[in-house]
NUKE-461779 format. One record per residue: residue number from 1; residue in one letter; z, y, x of N, C-alpha, C in turn. Coordinates in steps of 0.2 Angstrom, whole numbers. Atoms other than C-alpha are relative to their C-alpha. Example, Ala and Ser with C-alpha at 12.3 -4.5 7.8 and 13.67 -1.06 7.14 Angstrom:
BEGIN
seq: 1, type: a, n_pz: 0, n_py: -6, n_px: 4, ca_pz: 39, ca_py: -22, ca_px: 62, c_pz: 0, c_py: 6, c_px: 4 .
seq: 2, type: s, n_pz: -1, n_py: -6, n_px: -4, ca_pz: 36, ca_py: -5, ca_px: 68, c_pz: 3, c_py: 5, c_px: -4 .
This chain:
BEGIN
seq: 1, type: m, n_pz: 5, n_py: -5, n_px: 3, ca_pz: 47, ca_py: -123, ca_px: -7, c_pz: -6, c_py: -3, c_px: 3 .
seq: 2, type: s, n_pz: 6, n_py: 3, n_px: -3, ca_pz: 30, ca_py: -128, ca_px: -6, c_pz: -5, c_py: 5, c_px: 4 .
seq: 3, type: v, n_pz: 4, n_py: -5, n_px: -5, ca_pz: 16, ca_py: -120, ca_px: 7, c_pz: -2, c_py: 6, c_px: -4 .
seq: 4, type: l, n_pz: 2, n_py: -6, n_px: 4, ca_pz: 9, ca_py: -110, ca_px: -7, c_pz: 5, c_py: 5, c_px: -2 .
seq: 5, type: t, n_pz: -4, n_py: -4, n_px: 2, ca_pz: 24, ca_py: -102, ca_px: -12, c_pz: 2, c_py: 4, c_px: 7 .
seq: 6, type: v, n_pz: -2, n_py: -2, n_px: -7, ca_pz: 29, ca_py: -98, ca_px: 7, c_pz: -6, c_py: 5, c_px: 1 .
seq: 7, type: l, n_pz: 7, n_py: -5, n_px: -2, ca_pz: 11, ca_py: -91, ca_px: 10, c_pz: 0, c_py: 6, c_px: -5 .
seq: 8, type: l, n_pz: 0, n_py: -6, n_px: 4, ca_pz: 12, ca_py: -80, ca_px: -6, c_pz: 6, c_py: 5, c_px: 1 .
seq: 9, type: l, n_pz: -5, n_py: -5, n_px: -2, ca_pz: 29, ca_py: -73, ca_px: -1, c_pz: -1, c_py: 3, c_px: 6 .
seq: 10, type: v, n_pz: 2, n_py: -3, n_px: -6, ca_pz: 23, ca_py: -69, ca_px: 16, c_pz: -5, c_py: 6, c_px: -1 .
seq: 11, type: v, n_pz: 4, n_py: -6, n_px: 1, ca_pz: 8, ca_py: -60, ca_px: 10, c_pz: 2, c_py: 5, c_px: -4 .
seq: 12, type: w, n_pz: -3, n_py: -6, n_px: 4, ca_pz: 18, ca_py: -51, ca_px: -3, c_pz: 4, c_py: 4, c_px: 4 .
seq: 13, type: a, n_pz: -4, n_py: -4, n_px: -4, ca_pz: 30, ca_py: -45, ca_px: 10, c_pz: -4, c_py: 5, c_px: 4 .
seq: 14, type: v, n_pz: 4, n_py: -3, n_px: -4, ca_pz: 17, ca_py: -40, ca_px: 22, c_pz: -4, c_py: 6, c_px: -3 .
seq: 15, type: s, n_pz: 3, n_py: -5, n_px: 4, ca_pz: 7, ca_py: -31, ca_px: 9, c_pz: 4, c_py: 6, c_px: -3 .
seq: 16, type: a, n_pz: -5, n_py: -5, n_px: 2, ca_pz: 22, ca_py: -22, ca_px: 3, c_pz: 1, c_py: 5, c_px: 4 .
seq: 17, type: l, n_pz: -3, n_py: -5, n_px: -6, ca_pz: 28, ca_py: -15, ca_px: 20, c_pz: -7, c_py: 4, c_px: 2 .
seq: 18, type: g, n_pz: 5, n_py: -5, n_px: -2, ca_pz: 10, ca_py: -10, ca_px: 24, c_pz: -3, c_py: 5, c_px: -5 .
seq: 19, type: l, n_pz: 1, n_py: -5, n_px: 5, ca_pz: 7, ca_py: -2, ca_px: 8, c_pz: 5, c_py: 7, c_px: 0 .
seq: 20, type: i, n_pz: -5, n_py: -5, n_px: -1, ca_pz: 23, ca_py: 8, ca_px: 11, c_pz: -3, c_py: 5, c_px: 5 .
seq: 21, type: l, n_pz: 2, n_py: -3, n_px: -6, ca_pz: 17, ca_py: 13, ca_px: 28, c_pz: -7, c_py: 4, c_px: -1 .
seq: 22, type: l, n_pz: 6, n_py: -3, n_px: 1, ca_pz: 0, ca_py: 17, ca_px: 22, c_pz: 0, c_py: 6, c_px: -4 .
seq: 23, type: v, n_pz: -1, n_py: -4, n_px: 4, ca_pz: 4, ca_py: 27, ca_px: 8, c_pz: 4, c_py: 7, c_px: 3 .
seq: 24, type: l, n_pz: -3, n_py: -5, n_px: -4, ca_pz: 16, ca_py: 38, ca_px: 19, c_pz: -5, c_py: 4, c_px: 6 .
seq: 25, type: m, n_pz: 4, n_py: -2, n_px: -5, ca_pz: 2, ca_py: 40, ca_px: 32, c_pz: -5, c_py: 5, c_px: -4 .
seq: 26, type: h, n_pz: 5, n_py: -4, n_px: 3, ca_pz: -9, ca_py: 50, ca_px: 19, c_pz: 3, c_py: 8, c_px: 0 .
seq: 27, type: s, n_pz: -2, n_py: -7, n_px: 1, ca_pz: -9, ca_py: 69, ca_px: 19, c_pz: 2, c_py: 2, c_px: -6 .
seq: 28, type: g, n_pz: -3, n_py: -3, n_px: 7, ca_pz: 0, ca_py: 79, ca_px: 6, c_pz: -6, c_py: 4, c_px: -3 .
seq: 29, type: k, n_pz: 5, n_py: -3, n_px: 3, ca_pz: -13, ca_py: 85, ca_px: -6, c_pz: 2, c_py: 6, c_px: -6 .
seq: 30, type: g, n_pz: -2, n_py: -4, n_px: 5, ca_pz: -2, ca_py: 94, ca_px: -18, c_pz: 3, c_py: 8, c_px: 2 .
seq: 31, type: t, n_pz: -3, n_py: -7, n_px: -1, ca_pz: 7, ca_py: 112, ca_px: -19, c_pz: 7, c_py: 0, c_px: 1 .
seq: 32, type: g, n_pz: -7, n_py: 0, n_px: -1, ca_pz: 24, ca_py: 106, ca_px: -15, c_pz: 2, c_py: 2, c_px: 7 .
seq: 33, type: v, n_pz: -3, n_py: -3, n_px: -7, ca_pz: 34, ca_py: 109, ca_px: 1, c_pz: -4, c_py: -4, c_px: 5 .
seq: 34, type: s, n_pz: 5, n_py: 3, n_px: -6, ca_pz: 23, ca_py: 96, ca_px: 11, c_pz: -6, c_py: 3, c_px: 0 .
seq: 35, type: d, n_pz: 6, n_py: -5, n_px: -1, ca_pz: 8, ca_py: 107, ca_px: 8, c_pz: 1, c_py: 6, c_px: 3 .
seq: 36, type: m, n_pz: -1, n_py: -5, n_px: -4, ca_pz: 17, ca_py: 122, ca_px: 13, c_pz: 1, c_py: 0, c_px: 7 .
seq: 37, type: i, n_pz: -2, n_py: 1, n_px: -7, ca_pz: 23, ca_py: 115, ca_px: 29, c_pz: -7, c_py: -2, c_px: 4 .
seq: 38, type: a, n_pz: 6, n_py: 3, n_px: -2, ca_pz: 6, ca_py: 105, ca_px: 32, c_pz: -6, c_py: 6, c_px: 0 .
seq: 39, type: s, n_pz: 5, n_py: -4, n_px: 0, ca_pz: -5, ca_py: 120, ca_px: 28, c_pz: 1, c_py: 6, c_px: 6 .
seq: 40, type: t, n_pz: -1, n_py: -5, n_px: -6, ca_pz: 3, ca_py: 131, ca_px: 42, c_pz: -3, c_py: -4, c_px: 6 .
seq: 41, type: m, n_pz: 2, n_py: 3, n_px: -6, ca_pz: -1, ca_py: 117, ca_px: 55, c_pz: -7, c_py: -2, c_px: 0 .
seq: 42, type: y, n_pz: 7, n_py: 3, n_px: 0, ca_pz: -18, ca_py: 109, ca_px: 50, c_pz: -4, c_py: 4, c_px: -5 .
seq: 43, type: n, n_pz: 6, n_py: -3, n_px: 4, ca_pz: -34, ca_py: 115, ca_px: 42, c_pz: 0, c_py: -4, c_px: -6 .
seq: 44, type: a, n_pz: 1, n_py: 3, n_px: 6, ca_pz: -36, ca_py: 111, ca_px: 24, c_pz: -5, c_py: -5, c_px: 0 .
seq: 45, type: q, n_pz: 5, n_py: 4, n_px: 0, ca_pz: -51, ca_py: 103, ca_px: 27, c_pz: -1, c_py: -6, c_px: 5 .
seq: 46, type: a, n_pz: -1, n_py: 4, n_px: -5, ca_pz: -45, ca_py: 92, ca_px: 40, c_pz: 0, c_py: -8, c_px: -2 .
seq: 47, type: g, n_pz: -1, n_py: 7, n_px: 3, ca_pz: -41, ca_py: 76, ca_px: 29, c_pz: -6, c_py: -2, c_px: -3 .
seq: 48, type: t, n_pz: 6, n_py: 2, n_px: 5, ca_pz: -58, ca_py: 75, ca_px: 21, c_pz: -5, c_py: -5, c_px: 4 .
seq: 49, type: g, n_pz: 5, n_py: 3, n_px: -4, ca_pz: -67, ca_py: 66, ca_px: 35, c_pz: 0, c_py: -8, c_px: -1 .
seq: 50, type: l, n_pz: 1, n_py: 8, n_px: 0, ca_pz: -71, ca_py: 47, ca_px: 40, c_pz: 7, c_py: -3, c_px: 0 .
seq: 51, type: l, n_pz: -6, n_py: 3, n_px: 0, ca_pz: -53, ca_py: 44, ca_px: 44, c_pz: 5, c_py: -1, c_px: -7 .
seq: 52, type: e, n_pz: -3, n_py: 1, n_px: 6, ca_pz: -46, ca_py: 48, ca_px: 28, c_pz: -3, c_py: -5, c_px: -6 .
seq: 53, type: r, n_pz: 3, n_py: 4, n_px: 5, ca_pz: -59, ca_py: 38, ca_px: 18, c_pz: 1, c_py: -7, c_px: 3 .
seq: 54, type: n, n_pz: -1, n_py: 7, n_px: -3, ca_pz: -56, ca_py: 22, ca_px: 29, c_pz: 8, c_py: 0, c_px: -2 .
seq: 55, type: l, n_pz: -6, n_py: 1, n_px: 1, ca_pz: -37, ca_py: 25, ca_px: 27, c_pz: 2, c_py: -1, c_px: -9 .
seq: 56, type: d, n_pz: 0, n_py: 1, n_px: 7, ca_pz: -40, ca_py: 26, ca_px: 7, c_pz: -3, c_py: -8, c_px: -2 .
seq: 57, type: r, n_pz: 3, n_py: 7, n_px: 1, ca_pz: -50, ca_py: 10, ca_px: 8, c_pz: 6, c_py: -6, c_px: 2 .
seq: 58, type: i, n_pz: -4, n_py: 5, n_px: -2, ca_pz: -37, ca_py: 0, ca_px: 18, c_pz: 7, c_py: 0, c_px: -4 .
seq: 59, type: t, n_pz: -4, n_py: 0, n_px: 5, ca_pz: -24, ca_py: 6, ca_px: 6, c_pz: -1, c_py: -4, c_px: -6 .
seq: 60, type: l, n_pz: 3, n_py: 3, n_px: 6, ca_pz: -34, ca_py: 0, ca_px: -9, c_pz: 1, c_py: -8, c_px: 2 .
seq: 61, type: v, n_pz: 1, n_py: 7, n_px: -1, ca_pz: -36, ca_py: -17, ca_px: -1, c_pz: 8, c_py: -4, c_px: 1 .
seq: 62, type: f, n_pz: -8, n_py: 2, n_px: 0, ca_pz: -16, ca_py: -18, ca_px: 2, c_pz: 2, c_py: 0, c_px: -7 .
seq: 63, type: a, n_pz: -3, n_py: -1, n_px: 6, ca_pz: -13, ca_py: -13, ca_px: -15, c_pz: -4, c_py: -6, c_px: -5 .
seq: 64, type: v, n_pz: 3, n_py: 6, n_px: 4, ca_pz: -25, ca_py: -26, ca_px: -23, c_pz: 3, c_py: -6, c_px: 4 .
seq: 65, type: a, n_pz: -3, n_py: 6, n_px: -2, ca_pz: -17, ca_py: -40, ca_px: -11, c_pz: 7, c_py: 0, c_px: -3 .
seq: 66, type: f, n_pz: -7, n_py: 0, n_px: 2, ca_pz: 0, ca_py: -34, ca_px: -17, c_pz: 1, c_py: -2, c_px: -7 .
seq: 67, type: g, n_pz: 1, n_py: 1, n_px: 8, ca_pz: -5, ca_py: -34, ca_px: -36, c_pz: -2, c_py: -8, c_px: -1 .
seq: 68, type: v, n_pz: 1, n_py: 6, n_px: 0, ca_pz: -13, ca_py: -51, ca_px: -33, c_pz: 5, c_py: -5, c_px: 0 .
seq: 69, type: c, n_pz: -5, n_py: 4, n_px: -2, ca_pz: 1, ca_py: -59, ca_px: -26, c_pz: 6, c_py: 0, c_px: -6 .
seq: 70, type: v, n_pz: -4, n_py: -1, n_px: 5, ca_pz: 12, ca_py: -52, ca_px: -40, c_pz: -2, c_py: -4, c_px: -6 .
seq: 71, type: l, n_pz: 3, n_py: 4, n_px: 7, ca_pz: 1, ca_py: -59, ca_px: -54, c_pz: 0, c_py: -8, c_px: 2 .
seq: 72, type: l, n_pz: 0, n_py: 6, n_px: -1, ca_pz: 0, ca_py: -76, ca_px: -45, c_pz: 8, c_py: -3, c_px: -1 .
seq: 73, type: m, n_pz: -7, n_py: 2, n_px: 1, ca_pz: 19, ca_py: -77, ca_px: -44, c_pz: 2, c_py: 0, c_px: -7 .
seq: 74, type: m, n_pz: -2, n_py: 0, n_px: 7, ca_pz: 21, ca_py: -73, ca_px: -62, c_pz: -3, c_py: -6, c_px: -4 .
seq: 75, type: v, n_pz: 3, n_py: 5, n_px: 3, ca_pz: 8, ca_py: -86, ca_px: -67, c_pz: 3, c_py: -7, c_px: 2 .
seq: 76, type: l, n_pz: -2, n_py: 7, n_px: -3, ca_pz: 15, ca_py: -100, ca_px: -55, c_pz: 7, c_py: -1, c_px: -1 .
seq: 77, type: y, n_pz: -8, n_py: 0, n_px: 1, ca_pz: 34, ca_py: -96, ca_px: -58, c_pz: 2, c_py: 4, c_px: -6 .
seq: 78, type: p, n_pz: -1, n_py: -4, n_px: 5, ca_pz: 36, ca_py: -90, ca_px: -75, c_pz: 7, c_py: 2, c_px: -2 .
seq: 79, type: q, n_pz: -7, n_py: -1, n_px: 1, ca_pz: 54, ca_py: -92, ca_px: -76, c_pz: 4, c_py: 3, c_px: 5 .
seq: 80, type: g, n_pz: -3, n_py: -3, n_px: -6, ca_pz: 58, ca_py: -85, ca_px: -60, c_pz: 4, c_py: -4, c_px: 4 .
seq: 81, type: v, n_pz: -4, n_py: 5, n_px: -5, ca_pz: 64, ca_py: -101, ca_px: -52, c_pz: -5, c_py: -1, c_px: 6 .
seq: 82, type: i, n_pz: 5, n_py: 2, n_px: -5, ca_pz: 55, ca_py: -104, ca_px: -35, c_pz: 4, c_py: -6, c_px: 3 .
seq: 83, type: g, n_pz: -3, n_py: 6, n_px: -3, ca_pz: 58, ca_py: -121, ca_px: -28, c_pz: -2, c_py: -7, c_px: -3 .
């Protein structure tokens, strides 16, 4: 495998795992079960501050990195063969 392939696969894996963790760190904003549980423990306005905005930005960066890696792998290896 080439250095570019290894680098893309490492960035792809790190961004995928980071994206999963970051999405799970977001507060629930729906009317489902998570909102019912969270509304009793936290204030409804607690997640609108600076921390939530920074978490949104970091999640967006990881999502863009993941998407770019997917597109680059599709362009560089269209047949699905690495090596």
